[in-house]
N, C-alpha and C positions, 0 to 999 in steps of 0.2 A: 307380344301380336303372339293367339295362338293360330295352329295352324295344325294340320288335318291328324288325327290319332293315326300312332301306327296300326296298318292293313294285318290281315292273318300269314300274312308269309314275313313280313317284319318281326311281328312280335314271335313265331318259330326261330328265327336266325336271333335273336335277342337272347331265345331260350339254349338253343344249341353252344353259341360262341359263352357265353355265362357259365354252362356247364364242362366245355371243355375248351379254351379258348388257342389251343393248337389244332384243333382240327381246319385242314385246308380246305381252301374254297371249292376244290375237287368234290370232298368229302360233306361238304356244309350240303352243296350244289344234290348230290347223288340222294341224301336222310330224306331234301326238302322237296324231291322231281320235279327237279327244274335244272334250264339250264345255267353252264355255270359262270357264262355272262352277265345273267341277269342274280345270281347270286351274288359275284363281287361288285355289277352297281348297287344292289344295294345294301349291301357290307360300306362301300366307298359312302352311299348317300347318309345309313347312318351317322358313319363315325364323319362327315361334311355338320351333321347337323349338330354334332355335342353329345349323343348319345351313346354311343361306342368312344369311351373313352381312352380306352388302353389294354392291356392284357396283364394279368397280375400272378403271379404264383404265390398259394398259401400253403403258410409257414405252419409245420405245427412245433410253437414255442413250445414248451417242454424239451423239445427235442434238441433246443438249441440252449437252453438253461434259463430260458425263461419261464417258470412255472407260475409261480404267482400273478396274478391279474386284480387288480381295483381298478375301481372308480374313483377317481379325487376332485370335488366339487369345492372351487376356489372363489370367493367372495374379496375384491380389489374396492380401493379406496383412494383418492377419489375415482368416481366410474363416469372417468373422462377418455373421449378420443384417443389422447398422447398416453395414458396410463394403461389403455386396454391395448394400443397396438405396441407398447412397450411392454410388455408381458407376453403377450400373441409371437411376440419376435424371440422373446425369450425360452418360450417350451415348443416350439417348431424345430428349435435346436437342440433340446433335450432327449438324449439316446432310451430312455424311459420311454418316454411318451410313444403310444402307437397309435395314440389321435388325439382329436379335441377338438372339443364344442366350443362356440364363444356362444353367452347365452343373455337372455334377458329374462327377468324373476330376480330371486333370491340372490344365486349363485352368478357370477359372471363367466366361471369354465366348467367347463367337466372335462379332466384329464381321464383317457382310459391308459393306465398302464400296466406294462410288463415287466416283469423281476425276475430273481431266481430265488429269493424267499422271502418271510420276515420281515429278517433281520435288512435284507436290503430296502424294501419298500419302508421300513422306518426310517433308514439312514434318507431313504429320496426325501419323502418328508421333512424331517427336523433339519437336512444342514443341503436340500437344494431349496426345495420352495420356502418355507418359512422364512429363510434370512432376507428375504424381498424384504421393504418396506410396504410397500403397496396390500400386502396381501394381510386382509382382517380374519377373516375365517376360513381354516379346511375342514371339510370332512370325508373319510373315507371309510369307501366299502370296498371289502373283500369280494372277489366274484368266486364263487364255488363251480360255475360253471357257465360255459361261453358257448353258445351255436349263433350262427350266424345262417341269415340266407343267405343261399349261391343265387338262388336266380330272381331279380327283383323285375316284374314288367307292368305296365302302367295299371292302373285301378280302371274299374269296369267306368267309362263312361267320360273317363280324363283326358280332355287333350295332352298334347305335350306343345313344348314352346319353340 
């Protein structure tokens, strides 16, 4: 079911909290020139609607010894629910995996991994992934640079659910 789109105040709040989730309600209200009670109610509503889902720290992967990133596309066989769910449970517990996507099309999974170096990446692929019998193909693309959009807002004319 579609509900109303975000208004100007909701959008401004989303922008500010995505830029710095540590801002207090008092600071948010002051920056937006609204009452603290209004700001707090809007934040609560955005959270209740599931639009705001938490606060996250941005970690420099190189600083923690994970300077090599890659996207790893994986094809599984047979492509049935049990195999997909089993593999999803497996990758969810791999410390090298930052995030993963379950996909339709030629690949079943796309894994975003971060490791120390190419040797660790090779070991991850050869010793962890390809040991799984359901994997029929793995394609690895090393990431030279990763830029992540830190503020995401609804597209023009889009309704939120």
